[in-house]
mmCIF entry with sequence, helices, sheets and N, C-alpha, C, O atoms, coordinates in Angstrom:
data_MODEL
# 
_entry.id   MODEL 
# 
_entity.id                         1 
_entity.type                       polymer 
_entity.pdbx_number_of_molecules   1 
# 
_entity_poly.entity_id                      1 
_entity_poly.type                           'polypeptide(L)' 
_entity_poly.nstd_linkage                   no 
_entity_poly.nstd_monomer                   no 
_entity_poly.pdbx_seq_one_letter_code       MYSALWRLLPGPLWFRILLAVILVVVVLLALILWVFPWVNTFIGTPEVTVQQ 
_entity_poly.pdbx_seq_one_letter_code_can   MYSALWRLLPGPLWFRILLAVILVVVVLLALILWVFPWVNTFIGTPEVTVQQ 
_entity_poly.pdbx_strand_id                 A 
# 
loop_
_entity_poly_seq.entity_id 
_entity_poly_seq.num 
_entity_poly_seq.mon_id 
_entity_poly_seq.hetero 
1 1  MET n 
1 2  TYR n 
1 3  SER n 
1 4  ALA n 
1 5  LEU n 
1 6  TRP n 
1 7  ARG n 
1 8  LEU n 
1 9  LEU n 
1 10 PRO n 
1 11 GLY n 
1 12 PRO n 
1 13 LEU n 
1 14 TRP n 
1 15 PHE n 
1 16 ARG n 
1 17 ILE n 
1 18 LEU n 
1 19 LEU n 
1 20 ALA n 
1 21 VAL n 
1 22 ILE n 
1 23 LEU n 
1 24 VAL n 
1 25 VAL n 
1 26 VAL n 
1 27 VAL n 
1 28 LEU n 
1 29 LEU n 
1 30 ALA n 
1 31 LEU n 
1 32 ILE n 
1 33 LEU n 
1 34 TRP n 
1 35 VAL n 
1 36 PHE n 
1 37 PRO n 
1 38 TRP n 
1 39 VAL n 
1 40 ASN n 
1 41 THR n 
1 42 PHE n 
1 43 ILE n 
1 44 GLY n 
1 45 THR n 
1 46 PRO n 
1 47 GLU n 
1 48 VAL n 
1 49 THR n 
1 50 VAL n 
1 51 GLN n 
1 52 GLN n 
# 
_struct_asym.id          A 
_struct_asym.entity_id   1 
# 
loop_
_struct_conf.conf_type_id 
_struct_conf.id 
_struct_conf.pdbx_PDB_helix_id 
_struct_conf.beg_label_comp_id 
_struct_conf.beg_label_asym_id 
_struct_conf.beg_label_seq_id 
_struct_conf.pdbx_beg_PDB_ins_code 
_struct_conf.end_label_comp_id 
_struct_conf.end_label_asym_id 
_struct_conf.end_label_seq_id 
_struct_conf.pdbx_end_PDB_ins_code 
_struct_conf.beg_auth_comp_id 
_struct_conf.beg_auth_asym_id 
_struct_conf.beg_auth_seq_id 
_struct_conf.end_auth_comp_id 
_struct_conf.end_auth_asym_id 
_struct_conf.end_auth_seq_id 
_struct_conf.pdbx_PDB_helix_class 
_struct_conf.details 
_struct_conf.pdbx_PDB_helix_length 
HELX_P HELX_P1 AA1 TYR A 2  ? LEU A 8  ? TYR A 2  LEU A 8  1 ? 7  
HELX_P HELX_P2 AA2 LEU A 13 ? ALA A 30 ? LEU A 13 ALA A 30 1 ? 18 
HELX_P HELX_P3 AA3 LEU A 31 ? VAL A 35 ? LEU A 31 VAL A 35 3 ? 5  
HELX_P HELX_P4 AA4 PHE A 36 ? ILE A 43 ? PHE A 36 ILE A 43 1 ? 8  
# 
_struct_conf_type.id          HELX_P 
_struct_conf_type.criteria    ? 
_struct_conf_type.reference   ? 
# 
loop_
_atom_site.group_PDB 
_atom_site.id 
_atom_site.type_symbol 
_atom_site.label_atom_id 
_atom_site.label_alt_id 
_atom_site.label_comp_id 
_atom_site.label_asym_id 
_atom_site.label_entity_id 
_atom_site.label_seq_id 
_atom_site.pdbx_PDB_ins_code 
_atom_site.Cartn_x 
_atom_site.Cartn_y 
_atom_site.Cartn_z 
_atom_site.occupancy 
_atom_site.B_iso_or_equiv 
_atom_site.pdbx_formal_charge 
_atom_site.auth_seq_id 
_atom_site.auth_comp_id 
_atom_site.auth_asym_id 
_atom_site.auth_atom_id 
_atom_site.pdbx_PDB_model_num 
ATOM 1   N N  . MET A 1 1  ? -15.012 5.930   8.615   1.00 0.00 ? 1  MET A N  1 
ATOM 2   C CA . MET A 1 1  ? -14.639 4.728   7.927   1.00 0.00 ? 1  MET A CA 1 
ATOM 3   C C  . MET A 1 1  ? -13.733 3.869   8.657   1.00 0.00 ? 1  MET A C  1 
ATOM 4   O O  . MET A 1 1  ? -13.896 2.650   8.595   1.00 0.00 ? 1  MET A O  1 
ATOM 5   N N  . TYR A 1 2  ? -12.766 4.388   9.365   1.00 0.00 ? 2  TYR A N  1 
ATOM 6   C CA . TYR A 1 2  ? -11.823 3.558   10.051  1.00 0.00 ? 2  TYR A CA 1 
ATOM 7   C C  . TYR A 1 2  ? -12.492 2.880   11.242  1.00 0.00 ? 2  TYR A C  1 
ATOM 8   O O  . TYR A 1 2  ? -12.157 1.749   11.593  1.00 0.00 ? 2  TYR A O  1 
ATOM 9   N N  . SER A 1 3  ? -13.469 3.602   11.876  1.00 0.00 ? 3  SER A N  1 
ATOM 10  C CA . SER A 1 3  ? -14.185 2.874   12.983  1.00 0.00 ? 3  SER A CA 1 
ATOM 11  C C  . SER A 1 3  ? -15.017 1.619   12.435  1.00 0.00 ? 3  SER A C  1 
ATOM 12  O O  . SER A 1 3  ? -15.139 0.578   13.081  1.00 0.00 ? 3  SER A O  1 
ATOM 13  N N  . ALA A 1 4  ? -15.523 1.817   11.287  1.00 0.00 ? 4  ALA A N  1 
ATOM 14  C CA . ALA A 1 4  ? -16.341 0.719   10.660  1.00 0.00 ? 4  ALA A CA 1 
ATOM 15  C C  . ALA A 1 4  ? -15.402 -0.525  10.295  1.00 0.00 ? 4  ALA A C  1 
ATOM 16  O O  . ALA A 1 4  ? -15.778 -1.686  10.453  1.00 0.00 ? 4  ALA A O  1 
ATOM 17  N N  . LEU A 1 5  ? -14.217 -0.194  9.822   1.00 0.00 ? 5  LEU A N  1 
ATOM 18  C CA . LEU A 1 5  ? -13.279 -1.249  9.559   1.00 0.00 ? 5  LEU A CA 1 
ATOM 19  C C  . LEU A 1 5  ? -12.829 -1.934  10.925  1.00 0.00 ? 5  LEU A C  1 
ATOM 20  O O  . LEU A 1 5  ? -12.727 -3.157  11.027  1.00 0.00 ? 5  LEU A O  1 
ATOM 21  N N  . TRP A 1 6  ? -12.562 -1.029  11.987  1.00 0.00 ? 6  TRP A N  1 
ATOM 22  C CA . TRP A 1 6  ? -12.155 -1.575  13.305  1.00 0.00 ? 6  TRP A CA 1 
ATOM 23  C C  . TRP A 1 6  ? -13.208 -2.544  13.827  1.00 0.00 ? 6  TRP A C  1 
ATOM 24  O O  . TRP A 1 6  ? -12.889 -3.610  14.354  1.00 0.00 ? 6  TRP A O  1 
ATOM 25  N N  . ARG A 1 7  ? -14.478 -2.148  13.670  1.00 0.00 ? 7  ARG A N  1 
ATOM 26  C CA . ARG A 1 7  ? -15.517 -2.991  14.211  1.00 0.00 ? 7  ARG A CA 1 
ATOM 27  C C  . ARG A 1 7  ? -15.690 -4.330  13.423  1.00 0.00 ? 7  ARG A C  1 
ATOM 28  O O  . ARG A 1 7  ? -16.195 -5.310  13.970  1.00 0.00 ? 7  ARG A O  1 
ATOM 29  N N  . LEU A 1 8  ? -15.273 -4.348  12.165  1.00 0.00 ? 8  LEU A N  1 
ATOM 30  C CA . LEU A 1 8  ? -15.387 -5.580  11.411  1.00 0.00 ? 8  LEU A CA 1 
ATOM 31  C C  . LEU A 1 8  ? -14.218 -6.630  11.740  1.00 0.00 ? 8  LEU A C  1 
ATOM 32  O O  . LEU A 1 8  ? -14.308 -7.816  11.423  1.00 0.00 ? 8  LEU A O  1 
ATOM 33  N N  . LEU A 1 9  ? -13.106 -6.077  12.411  1.00 0.00 ? 9  LEU A N  1 
ATOM 34  C CA . LEU A 1 9  ? -11.993 -7.049  12.711  1.00 0.00 ? 9  LEU A CA 1 
ATOM 35  C C  . LEU A 1 9  ? -12.458 -7.940  13.890  1.00 0.00 ? 9  LEU A C  1 
ATOM 36  O O  . LEU A 1 9  ? -13.050 -7.413  14.831  1.00 0.00 ? 9  LEU A O  1 
ATOM 37  N N  . PRO A 1 10 ? -12.228 -9.191  13.874  1.00 0.00 ? 10 PRO A N  1 
ATOM 38  C CA . PRO A 1 10 ? -12.616 -10.113 15.057  1.00 0.00 ? 10 PRO A CA 1 
ATOM 39  C C  . PRO A 1 10 ? -11.586 -10.171 16.086  1.00 0.00 ? 10 PRO A C  1 
ATOM 40  O O  . PRO A 1 10 ? -10.406 -9.878  15.893  1.00 0.00 ? 10 PRO A O  1 
ATOM 41  N N  . GLY A 1 11 ? -12.129 -10.595 17.276  1.00 0.00 ? 11 GLY A N  1 
ATOM 42  C CA . GLY A 1 11 ? -11.076 -10.825 18.309  1.00 0.00 ? 11 GLY A CA 1 
ATOM 43  C C  . GLY A 1 11 ? -10.984 -9.763  19.317  1.00 0.00 ? 11 GLY A C  1 
ATOM 44  O O  . GLY A 1 11 ? -11.668 -8.742  19.253  1.00 0.00 ? 11 GLY A O  1 
ATOM 45  N N  . PRO A 1 12 ? -10.052 -10.031 20.338  1.00 0.00 ? 12 PRO A N  1 
ATOM 46  C CA . PRO A 1 12 ? -9.745  -9.093  21.366  1.00 0.00 ? 12 PRO A CA 1 
ATOM 47  C C  . PRO A 1 12 ? -8.871  -8.035  20.779  1.00 0.00 ? 12 PRO A C  1 
ATOM 48  O O  . PRO A 1 12 ? -8.479  -8.125  19.616  1.00 0.00 ? 12 PRO A O  1 
ATOM 49  N N  . LEU A 1 13 ? -8.545  -6.996  21.585  1.00 0.00 ? 13 LEU A N  1 
ATOM 50  C CA . LEU A 1 13 ? -7.751  -5.797  21.135  1.00 0.00 ? 13 LEU A CA 1 
ATOM 51  C C  . LEU A 1 13 ? -6.414  -6.115  20.532  1.00 0.00 ? 13 LEU A C  1 
ATOM 52  O O  . LEU A 1 13 ? -6.037  -5.608  19.475  1.00 0.00 ? 13 LEU A O  1 
ATOM 53  N N  . TRP A 1 14 ? -5.704  -6.975  21.238  1.00 0.00 ? 14 TRP A N  1 
ATOM 54  C CA . TRP A 1 14 ? -4.294  -7.299  20.791  1.00 0.00 ? 14 TRP A CA 1 
ATOM 55  C C  . TRP A 1 14 ? -4.367  -7.975  19.392  1.00 0.00 ? 14 TRP A C  1 
ATOM 56  O O  . TRP A 1 14 ? -3.480  -7.780  18.561  1.00 0.00 ? 14 TRP A O  1 
ATOM 57  N N  . PHE A 1 15 ? -5.393  -8.739  19.157  1.00 0.00 ? 15 PHE A N  1 
ATOM 58  C CA . PHE A 1 15 ? -5.526  -9.589  17.892  1.00 0.00 ? 15 PHE A CA 1 
ATOM 59  C C  . PHE A 1 15 ? -5.860  -8.506  16.814  1.00 0.00 ? 15 PHE A C  1 
ATOM 60  O O  . PHE A 1 15 ? -5.276  -8.518  15.730  1.00 0.00 ? 15 PHE A O  1 
ATOM 61  N N  . ARG A 1 16 ? -6.803  -7.570  17.124  1.00 0.00 ? 16 ARG A N  1 
ATOM 62  C CA . ARG A 1 16 ? -7.174  -6.556  16.209  1.00 0.00 ? 16 ARG A CA 1 
ATOM 63  C C  . ARG A 1 16 ? -6.004  -5.734  15.737  1.00 0.00 ? 16 ARG A C  1 
ATOM 64  O O  . ARG A 1 16 ? -5.865  -5.409  14.558  1.00 0.00 ? 16 ARG A O  1 
ATOM 65  N N  . ILE A 1 17 ? -5.177  -5.413  16.690  1.00 0.00 ? 17 ILE A N  1 
ATOM 66  C CA . ILE A 1 17 ? -4.089  -4.551  16.371  1.00 0.00 ? 17 ILE A CA 1 
ATOM 67  C C  . ILE A 1 17 ? -3.067  -5.348  15.485  1.00 0.00 ? 17 ILE A C  1 
ATOM 68  O O  . ILE A 1 17 ? -2.476  -4.782  14.566  1.00 0.00 ? 17 ILE A O  1 
ATOM 69  N N  . LEU A 1 18 ? -2.882  -6.587  15.760  1.00 0.00 ? 18 LEU A N  1 
ATOM 70  C CA . LEU A 1 18 ? -2.013  -7.381  14.879  1.00 0.00 ? 18 LEU A CA 1 
ATOM 71  C C  . LEU A 1 18 ? -2.585  -7.622  13.534  1.00 0.00 ? 18 LEU A C  1 
ATOM 72  O O  . LEU A 1 18 ? -1.874  -7.584  12.530  1.00 0.00 ? 18 LEU A O  1 
ATOM 73  N N  . LEU A 1 19 ? -3.800  -7.858  13.497  1.00 0.00 ? 19 LEU A N  1 
ATOM 74  C CA . LEU A 1 19 ? -4.493  -8.004  12.232  1.00 0.00 ? 19 LEU A CA 1 
ATOM 75  C C  . LEU A 1 19 ? -4.370  -6.727  11.352  1.00 0.00 ? 19 LEU A C  1 
ATOM 76  O O  . LEU A 1 19 ? -4.111  -6.773  10.149  1.00 0.00 ? 19 LEU A O  1 
ATOM 77  N N  . ALA A 1 20 ? -4.582  -5.572  12.062  1.00 0.00 ? 20 ALA A N  1 
ATOM 78  C CA . ALA A 1 20 ? -4.505  -4.375  11.273  1.00 0.00 ? 20 ALA A CA 1 
ATOM 79  C C  . ALA A 1 20 ? -3.143  -4.055  10.805  1.00 0.00 ? 20 ALA A C  1 
ATOM 80  O O  . ALA A 1 20 ? -3.011  -3.509  9.710   1.00 0.00 ? 20 ALA A O  1 
ATOM 81  N N  . VAL A 1 21 ? -2.159  -4.332  11.503  1.00 0.00 ? 21 VAL A N  1 
ATOM 82  C CA . VAL A 1 21 ? -0.740  -4.254  11.072  1.00 0.00 ? 21 VAL A CA 1 
ATOM 83  C C  . VAL A 1 21 ? -0.477  -5.056  9.908   1.00 0.00 ? 21 VAL A C  1 
ATOM 84  O O  . VAL A 1 21 ? 0.132   -4.598  8.941   1.00 0.00 ? 21 VAL A O  1 
ATOM 85  N N  . ILE A 1 22 ? -0.924  -6.275  9.961   1.00 0.00 ? 22 ILE A N  1 
ATOM 86  C CA . ILE A 1 22 ? -0.696  -7.330  8.877   1.00 0.00 ? 22 ILE A CA 1 
ATOM 87  C C  . ILE A 1 22 ? -1.453  -6.774  7.545   1.00 0.00 ? 22 ILE A C  1 
ATOM 88  O O  . ILE A 1 22 ? -0.896  -6.803  6.447   1.00 0.00 ? 22 ILE A O  1 
ATOM 89  N N  . LEU A 1 23 ? -2.638  -6.315  7.715   1.00 0.00 ? 23 LEU A N  1 
ATOM 90  C CA . LEU A 1 23 ? -3.368  -5.693  6.543   1.00 0.00 ? 23 LEU A CA 1 
ATOM 91  C C  . LEU A 1 23 ? -2.709  -4.577  5.932   1.00 0.00 ? 23 LEU A C  1 
ATOM 92  O O  . LEU A 1 23 ? -2.665  -4.470  4.706   1.00 0.00 ? 23 LEU A O  1 
ATOM 93  N N  . VAL A 1 24 ? -2.156  -3.679  6.761   1.00 0.00 ? 24 VAL A N  1 
ATOM 94  C CA . VAL A 1 24 ? -1.424  -2.563  6.205   1.00 0.00 ? 24 VAL A CA 1 
ATOM 95  C C  . VAL A 1 24 ? -0.201  -2.916  5.475   1.00 0.00 ? 24 VAL A C  1 
ATOM 96  O O  . VAL A 1 24 ? 0.114   -2.338  4.435   1.00 0.00 ? 24 VAL A O  1 
ATOM 97  N N  . VAL A 1 25 ? 0.553   -3.938  6.052   1.00 0.00 ? 25 VAL A N  1 
ATOM 98  C CA . VAL A 1 25 ? 1.716   -4.419  5.333   1.00 0.00 ? 25 VAL A CA 1 
ATOM 99  C C  . VAL A 1 25 ? 1.348   -5.133  4.017   1.00 0.00 ? 25 VAL A C  1 
ATOM 100 O O  . VAL A 1 25 ? 2.037   -4.985  3.008   1.00 0.00 ? 25 VAL A O  1 
ATOM 101 N N  . VAL A 1 26 ? 0.266   -5.897  4.047   1.00 0.00 ? 26 VAL A N  1 
ATOM 102 C CA . VAL A 1 26 ? -0.196  -6.552  2.767   1.00 0.00 ? 26 VAL A CA 1 
ATOM 103 C C  . VAL A 1 26 ? -0.514  -5.531  1.779   1.00 0.00 ? 26 VAL A C  1 
ATOM 104 O O  . VAL A 1 26 ? -0.098  -5.705  0.634   1.00 0.00 ? 26 VAL A O  1 
ATOM 105 N N  . VAL A 1 27 ? -1.199  -4.480  2.061   1.00 0.00 ? 27 VAL A N  1 
ATOM 106 C CA . VAL A 1 27 ? -1.642  -3.474  1.162   1.00 0.00 ? 27 VAL A CA 1 
ATOM 107 C C  . VAL A 1 27 ? -0.452  -2.655  0.568   1.00 0.00 ? 27 VAL A C  1 
ATOM 108 O O  . VAL A 1 27 ? -0.434  -2.316  -0.615  1.00 0.00 ? 27 VAL A O  1 
ATOM 109 N N  . LEU A 1 28 ? 0.568   -2.348  1.481   1.00 0.00 ? 28 LEU A N  1 
ATOM 110 C CA . LEU A 1 28 ? 1.687   -1.691  0.993   1.00 0.00 ? 28 LEU A CA 1 
ATOM 111 C C  . LEU A 1 28 ? 2.538   -2.607  0.110   1.00 0.00 ? 28 LEU A C  1 
ATOM 112 O O  . LEU A 1 28 ? 3.112   -2.080  -0.843  1.00 0.00 ? 28 LEU A O  1 
ATOM 113 N N  . LEU A 1 29 ? 2.673   -3.836  0.307   1.00 0.00 ? 29 LEU A N  1 
ATOM 114 C CA . LEU A 1 29 ? 3.387   -4.704  -0.547  1.00 0.00 ? 29 LEU A CA 1 
ATOM 115 C C  . LEU A 1 29 ? 2.707   -4.840  -1.913  1.00 0.00 ? 29 LEU A C  1 
ATOM 116 O O  . LEU A 1 29 ? 3.343   -4.864  -2.966  1.00 0.00 ? 29 LEU A O  1 
ATOM 117 N N  . ALA A 1 30 ? 1.490   -4.918  -1.835  1.00 0.00 ? 30 ALA A N  1 
ATOM 118 C CA . ALA A 1 30 ? 0.651   -5.026  -3.081  1.00 0.00 ? 30 ALA A CA 1 
ATOM 119 C C  . ALA A 1 30 ? 0.827   -3.756  -4.013  1.00 0.00 ? 30 ALA A C  1 
ATOM 120 O O  . ALA A 1 30 ? 0.936   -3.849  -5.235  1.00 0.00 ? 30 ALA A O  1 
ATOM 121 N N  . LEU A 1 31 ? 0.843   -2.607  -3.342  1.00 0.00 ? 31 LEU A N  1 
ATOM 122 C CA . LEU A 1 31 ? 1.024   -1.443  -4.023  1.00 0.00 ? 31 LEU A CA 1 
ATOM 123 C C  . LEU A 1 31 ? 2.514   -1.300  -4.635  1.00 0.00 ? 31 LEU A C  1 
ATOM 124 O O  . LEU A 1 31 ? 2.704   -0.846  -5.764  1.00 0.00 ? 31 LEU A O  1 
ATOM 125 N N  . ILE A 1 32 ? 3.500   -1.710  -3.822  1.00 0.00 ? 32 ILE A N  1 
ATOM 126 C CA . ILE A 1 32 ? 4.884   -1.677  -4.254  1.00 0.00 ? 32 ILE A CA 1 
ATOM 127 C C  . ILE A 1 32 ? 5.215   -2.666  -5.376  1.00 0.00 ? 32 ILE A C  1 
ATOM 128 O O  . ILE A 1 32 ? 5.954   -2.387  -6.321  1.00 0.00 ? 32 ILE A O  1 
ATOM 129 N N  . LEU A 1 33 ? 4.572   -3.913  -5.184  1.00 0.00 ? 33 LEU A N  1 
ATOM 130 C CA . LEU A 1 33 ? 5.036   -4.962  -6.174  1.00 0.00 ? 33 LEU A CA 1 
ATOM 131 C C  . LEU A 1 33 ? 4.169   -4.975  -7.467  1.00 0.00 ? 33 LEU A C  1 
ATOM 132 O O  . LEU A 1 33 ? 4.629   -5.459  -8.501  1.00 0.00 ? 33 LEU A O  1 
ATOM 133 N N  . TRP A 1 34 ? 2.940   -4.454  -7.415  1.00 0.00 ? 34 TRP A N  1 
ATOM 134 C CA . TRP A 1 34 ? 2.147   -4.617  -8.627  1.00 0.00 ? 34 TRP A CA 1 
ATOM 135 C C  . TRP A 1 34 ? 1.562   -3.302  -9.157  1.00 0.00 ? 34 TRP A C  1 
ATOM 136 O O  . TRP A 1 34 ? 1.544   -3.068  -10.365 1.00 0.00 ? 34 TRP A O  1 
ATOM 137 N N  . VAL A 1 35 ? 1.086   -2.449  -8.245  1.00 0.00 ? 35 VAL A N  1 
ATOM 138 C CA . VAL A 1 35 ? 0.232   -1.305  -8.668  1.00 0.00 ? 35 VAL A CA 1 
ATOM 139 C C  . VAL A 1 35 ? 1.249   -0.258  -9.222  1.00 0.00 ? 35 VAL A C  1 
ATOM 140 O O  . VAL A 1 35 ? 1.111   0.212   -10.352 1.00 0.00 ? 35 VAL A O  1 
ATOM 141 N N  . PHE A 1 36 ? 2.287   0.098   -8.385  1.00 0.00 ? 36 PHE A N  1 
ATOM 142 C CA . PHE A 1 36 ? 3.260   1.141   -8.802  1.00 0.00 ? 36 PHE A CA 1 
ATOM 143 C C  . PHE A 1 36 ? 4.042   0.766   -10.092 1.00 0.00 ? 36 PHE A C  1 
ATOM 144 O O  . PHE A 1 36 ? 4.180   1.645   -10.942 1.00 0.00 ? 36 PHE A O  1 
ATOM 145 N N  . PRO A 1 37 ? 4.543   -0.419  -10.297 1.00 0.00 ? 37 PRO A N  1 
ATOM 146 C CA . PRO A 1 37 ? 5.134   -0.729  -11.523 1.00 0.00 ? 37 PRO A CA 1 
ATOM 147 C C  . PRO A 1 37 ? 4.065   -0.614  -12.787 1.00 0.00 ? 37 PRO A C  1 
ATOM 148 O O  . PRO A 1 37 ? 4.391   -0.198  -13.898 1.00 0.00 ? 37 PRO A O  1 
ATOM 149 N N  . TRP A 1 38 ? 2.895   -1.001  -12.469 1.00 0.00 ? 38 TRP A N  1 
ATOM 150 C CA . TRP A 1 38 ? 1.895   -0.942  -13.599 1.00 0.00 ? 38 TRP A CA 1 
ATOM 151 C C  . TRP A 1 38 ? 1.595   0.444   -13.959 1.00 0.00 ? 38 TRP A C  1 
ATOM 152 O O  . TRP A 1 38 ? 1.477   0.745   -15.147 1.00 0.00 ? 38 TRP A O  1 
ATOM 153 N N  . VAL A 1 39 ? 1.458   1.351   -12.984 1.00 0.00 ? 39 VAL A N  1 
ATOM 154 C CA . VAL A 1 39 ? 1.260   2.794   -13.219 1.00 0.00 ? 39 VAL A CA 1 
ATOM 155 C C  . VAL A 1 39 ? 2.507   3.448   -13.989 1.00 0.00 ? 39 VAL A C  1 
ATOM 156 O O  . VAL A 1 39 ? 2.399   4.273   -14.897 1.00 0.00 ? 39 VAL A O  1 
ATOM 157 N N  . ASN A 1 40 ? 3.668   2.958   -13.493 1.00 0.00 ? 40 ASN A N  1 
ATOM 158 C CA . ASN A 1 40 ? 4.787   3.534   -14.168 1.00 0.00 ? 40 ASN A CA 1 
ATOM 159 C C  . ASN A 1 40 ? 4.901   3.293   -15.686 1.00 0.00 ? 40 ASN A C  1 
ATOM 160 O O  . ASN A 1 40 ? 5.531   4.092   -16.378 1.00 0.00 ? 40 ASN A O  1 
ATOM 161 N N  . THR A 1 41 ? 4.330   2.256   -16.196 1.00 0.00 ? 41 THR A N  1 
ATOM 162 C CA . THR A 1 41 ? 4.334   1.969   -17.608 1.00 0.00 ? 41 THR A CA 1 
ATOM 163 C C  . THR A 1 41 ? 3.660   3.104   -18.351 1.00 0.00 ? 41 THR A C  1 
ATOM 164 O O  . THR A 1 41 ? 4.071   3.422   -19.467 1.00 0.00 ? 41 THR A O  1 
ATOM 165 N N  . PHE A 1 42 ? 2.572   3.769   -17.739 1.00 0.00 ? 42 PHE A N  1 
ATOM 166 C CA . PHE A 1 42 ? 1.927   4.736   -18.380 1.00 0.00 ? 42 PHE A CA 1 
ATOM 167 C C  . PHE A 1 42 ? 2.504   6.179   -18.222 1.00 0.00 ? 42 PHE A C  1 
ATOM 168 O O  . PHE A 1 42 ? 2.138   7.094   -18.960 1.00 0.00 ? 42 PHE A O  1 
ATOM 169 N N  . ILE A 1 43 ? 3.384   6.334   -17.266 1.00 0.00 ? 43 ILE A N  1 
ATOM 170 C CA . ILE A 1 43 ? 4.035   7.646   -17.026 1.00 0.00 ? 43 ILE A CA 1 
ATOM 171 C C  . ILE A 1 43 ? 5.128   7.910   -17.902 1.00 0.00 ? 43 ILE A C  1 
ATOM 172 O O  . ILE A 1 43 ? 5.167   8.954   -18.553 1.00 0.00 ? 43 ILE A O  1 
ATOM 173 N N  . GLY A 1 44 ? 6.145   6.921   -17.975 1.00 0.00 ? 44 GLY A N  1 
ATOM 174 C CA . GLY A 1 44 ? 7.323   7.167   -18.706 1.00 0.00 ? 44 GLY A CA 1 
ATOM 175 C C  . GLY A 1 44 ? 8.362   8.028   -18.065 1.00 0.00 ? 44 GLY A C  1 
ATOM 176 O O  . GLY A 1 44 ? 8.069   8.752   -17.113 1.00 0.00 ? 44 GLY A O  1 
ATOM 177 N N  . THR A 1 45 ? 9.529   7.971   -18.547 1.00 0.00 ? 45 THR A N  1 
ATOM 178 C CA . THR A 1 45 ? 10.569  8.869   -17.897 1.00 0.00 ? 45 THR A CA 1 
ATOM 179 C C  . THR A 1 45 ? 11.046  9.941   -18.892 1.00 0.00 ? 45 THR A C  1 
ATOM 180 O O  . THR A 1 45 ? 11.210  9.679   -20.084 1.00 0.00 ? 45 THR A O  1 
ATOM 181 N N  . PRO A 1 46 ? 11.238  11.018  -18.423 1.00 0.00 ? 46 PRO A N  1 
ATOM 182 C CA . PRO A 1 46 ? 11.626  12.143  -19.337 1.00 0.00 ? 46 PRO A CA 1 
ATOM 183 C C  . PRO A 1 46 ? 13.122  12.025  -19.730 1.00 0.00 ? 46 PRO A C  1 
ATOM 184 O O  . PRO A 1 46 ? 13.950  11.645  -18.903 1.00 0.00 ? 46 PRO A O  1 
ATOM 185 N N  . GLU A 1 47 ? 13.441  12.339  -20.938 1.00 0.00 ? 47 GLU A N  1 
ATOM 186 C CA . GLU A 1 47 ? 14.804  12.185  -21.413 1.00 0.00 ? 47 GLU A CA 1 
ATOM 187 C C  . GLU A 1 47 ? 15.499  13.594  -21.194 1.00 0.00 ? 47 GLU A C  1 
ATOM 188 O O  . GLU A 1 47 ? 15.165  14.615  -21.794 1.00 0.00 ? 47 GLU A O  1 
ATOM 189 N N  . VAL A 1 48 ? 16.451  13.514  -20.308 1.00 0.00 ? 48 VAL A N  1 
ATOM 190 C CA . VAL A 1 48 ? 17.185  14.665  -19.844 1.00 0.00 ? 48 VAL A CA 1 
ATOM 191 C C  . VAL A 1 48 ? 18.612  14.625  -20.445 1.00 0.00 ? 48 VAL A C  1 
ATOM 192 O O  . VAL A 1 48 ? 19.311  13.619  -20.320 1.00 0.00 ? 48 VAL A O  1 
ATOM 193 N N  . THR A 1 49 ? 19.011  15.672  -21.065 1.00 0.00 ? 49 THR A N  1 
ATOM 194 C CA . THR A 1 49 ? 20.458  15.800  -21.559 1.00 0.00 ? 49 THR A CA 1 
ATOM 195 C C  . THR A 1 49 ? 21.053  17.000  -20.924 1.00 0.00 ? 49 THR A C  1 
ATOM 196 O O  . THR A 1 49 ? 20.447  18.061  -20.774 1.00 0.00 ? 49 THR A O  1 
ATOM 197 N N  . VAL A 1 50 ? 22.381  16.751  -20.528 1.00 0.00 ? 50 VAL A N  1 
ATOM 198 C CA . VAL A 1 50 ? 23.082  17.838  -19.902 1.00 0.00 ? 50 VAL A CA 1 
ATOM 199 C C  . VAL A 1 50 ? 24.249  18.063  -20.811 1.00 0.00 ? 50 VAL A C  1 
ATOM 200 O O  . VAL A 1 50 ? 25.018  17.180  -21.191 1.00 0.00 ? 50 VAL A O  1 
ATOM 201 N N  . GLN A 1 51 ? 24.309  19.422  -21.143 1.00 0.00 ? 51 GLN A N  1 
ATOM 202 C CA . GLN A 1 51 ? 25.429  19.895  -22.060 1.00 0.00 ? 51 GLN A CA 1 
ATOM 203 C C  . GLN A 1 51 ? 26.465  20.592  -21.208 1.00 0.00 ? 51 GLN A C  1 
ATOM 204 O O  . GLN A 1 51 ? 26.125  21.297  -20.258 1.00 0.00 ? 51 GLN A O  1 
ATOM 205 N N  . GLN A 1 52 ? 27.674  20.408  -21.528 1.00 0.00 ? 52 GLN A N  1 
ATOM 206 C CA . GLN A 1 52 ? 28.800  21.148  -20.868 1.00 0.00 ? 52 GLN A CA 1 
ATOM 207 C C  . GLN A 1 52 ? 29.234  22.297  -21.547 1.00 0.00 ? 52 GLN A C  1 
ATOM 208 O O  . GLN A 1 52 ? 30.154  22.975  -21.087 1.00 0.00 ? 52 GLN A O  1 
# 
């Protein structure tokens, strides 16, 4: 799968590497900003009480 994605990227090697890094950063930012907060609404947080 990664080789197919690599072949789809245009340009010389240095440009492919730069484009791949940019794509990874964009995907990670999308996960952090939108996907993880959306999923967190379904999970909920457990209520923990500590007694002394």
